[in-house]
C-alpha positions as semicolon CSV with decimal commas, in nm:
position;residue;x (nm);y (nm);z (nm)
1;M;-0,006;0,024;0,016
2;V;0,099;0,329;-0,088
3;S;0,094;0,593;0,162
4;K;-0,055;0,961;0,123
5;R;0,275;1,105;0,160
6;E;0,396;0,898;-0,121
7;S;0,128;0,918;-0,339
8;R;0,146;1,284;-0,371
9;Q;0,556;1,321;-0,363
10;P;0,589;1,494;-0,742
11;H;0,949;1,449;-0,739
12;C;0,885;1,056;-0,818
13;N;0,799;1,147;-1,146
14;K;1,044;1,032;-1,440
15;N;0,987;1,331;-1,619
16;I;1,140;1,535;-1,340
17;V;1,407;1,263;-1,302
18;M;1,499;1,360;-1,673
19;E;1,449;1,714;-1,618
20;T;1,702;1,710;-1,317
21;E;1,956;1,444;-1,512
22;N;1,954;1,711;-1,836
23;N;2,031;2,019;-1,608
24;N;2,317;1,894;-1,373
25;K;2,544;2,054;-1,554
26;E;2,394;2,383;-1,624
27;L;2,355;2,406;-1,198
28;S;2,696;2,323;-1,191
29;I;2,800;2,636;-1,326
30;I;2,507;2,786;-1,181
31;N;2,604;2,744;-0,816
32;K;2,959;2,832;-0,836
33;K;2,846;3,190;-0,774
34;I;2,805;3,114;-0,415
35;L;3,131;2,901;-0,409
36;A;3,491;3,053;-0,319
37;E;3,741;3,050;-0,581
38;G;3,839;2,744;-0,755
39;Q;3,584;2,508;-0,551
40;Q;3,331;2,282;-0,707
41;L;2,998;2,133;-0,560
42;P;2,991;1,732;-0,634
43;L;2,726;1,571;-0,876
44;V;2,599;1,299;-0,592
45;K;2,380;0,994;-0,708
46;L;2,023;0,914;-0,505
47;K;1,952;0,576;-0,430
48;D;1,715;0,580;-0,695
49;G;2,010;0,551;-0,934
50;S;1,919;0,955;-1,016
51;S;2,170;1,241;-0,983
52;V;2,154;1,576;-0,854
53;Q;2,403;1,882;-0,816
54;T;2,474;1,991;-0,441
55;G;2,440;2,345;-0,373
56;T;2,096;2,428;-0,574
57;I;1,924;2,486;-0,246
58;A;2,195;2,704;-0,113
59;T;2,216;2,907;-0,455
60;M;1,824;2,913;-0,474
61;L;1,840;3,101;-0,143
62;Y;2,098;3,306;-0,212
63;N;1,931;3,419;-0,543
64;I;1,586;3,503;-0,385
65;K;1,764;3,743;-0,173
66;L;1,894;3,904;-0,483
67;Y;1,553;3,861;-0,642
68;N;1,412;4,048;-0,338
69;A;1,666;4,314;-0,396
70;G;1,533;4,378;-0,704
71;E;1,744;4,141;-0,938
72;R;1,566;4,033;-1,249
73;G;1,665;3,836;-1,587
74;N;1,975;3,572;-1,525
75;V;1,852;3,547;-1,123
76;E;1,496;3,413;-1,245
77;L;1,644;3,214;-1,519
78;E;1,851;3,072;-1,241
79;L;1,573;2,982;-0,978
80;E;1,335;2,882;-1,262
81;A;1,638;2,605;-1,349
82;S;1,693;2,496;-0,999
83;I;1,335;2,387;-1,004
84;P;1,340;2,026;-1,068
85;T;1,587;1,958;-0,823
86;L;1,440;2,119;-0,563
87;I;1,145;1,900;-0,669
88;K;1,356;1,562;-0,685
89;V;1,501;1,633;-0,336
90;G;1,176;1,723;-0,154
91;L;1,182;2,054;-0,094
92;F;0,795;2,099;-0,203
93;D;0,684;1,821;0,055
94;L;0,908;2,043;0,351
95;F;0,686;2,339;0,238
96;S;0,360;2,323;-0,006
97;I;0,430;2,499;-0,343
98;D;0,122;2,687;-0,219
99;E;0,279;2,803;0,101
100;W;0,564;2,936;-0,121
101;I;0,302;3,138;-0,336
102;A;0,105;3,249;-0,041
103;G;0,395;3,407;0,141
104;D;0,495;3,754;0,143
105;N;0,864;3,694;0,019
106;P;0,858;3,801;-0,365
107;G;1,165;3,547;-0,456
108;R;0,991;3,292;-0,280
109;R;0,661;3,346;-0,430
110;F;0,812;3,338;-0,766
111;V;0,980;3,010;-0,684
112;G;0,611;2,872;-0,600
113;R;0,464;2,995;-0,908
114;K;0,751;2,863;-1,138
115;A;0,727;2,538;-0,940
116;K;0,349;2,524;-1,004
117;K;0,357;2,563;-1,353
118;F;0,695;2,296;-1,407
119;I;0,479;2,059;-1,228
120;D;0,123;2,144;-1,438
121;G;0,324;2,096;-1,724
122;I;0,422;1,741;-1,659
């Protein structure tokens, strides 16, 4: 029997796994913005066999701060690129997409809306 929690986890979707695998290289480049020069974050393999780029949540938090300070353009693209990985690692199980959208933080609301659009599109 599948538990209620397992049945609602969108990160189990094969399309999300494929999208995550496809953008790991892009995230590796994006995530360097939070690192000291010469450092690199590893790509890790999960128990299900898929891989995710570490540092994505930290970079997302940094980009939300930039977004809240008024930056747009690349910051929006970088936030959007992180969404499949954020879904895959279960971030939206901790705080639902609706909670992200309902908050008063503009960057968080942006991520929530983009995550909802991504999930609705798969």
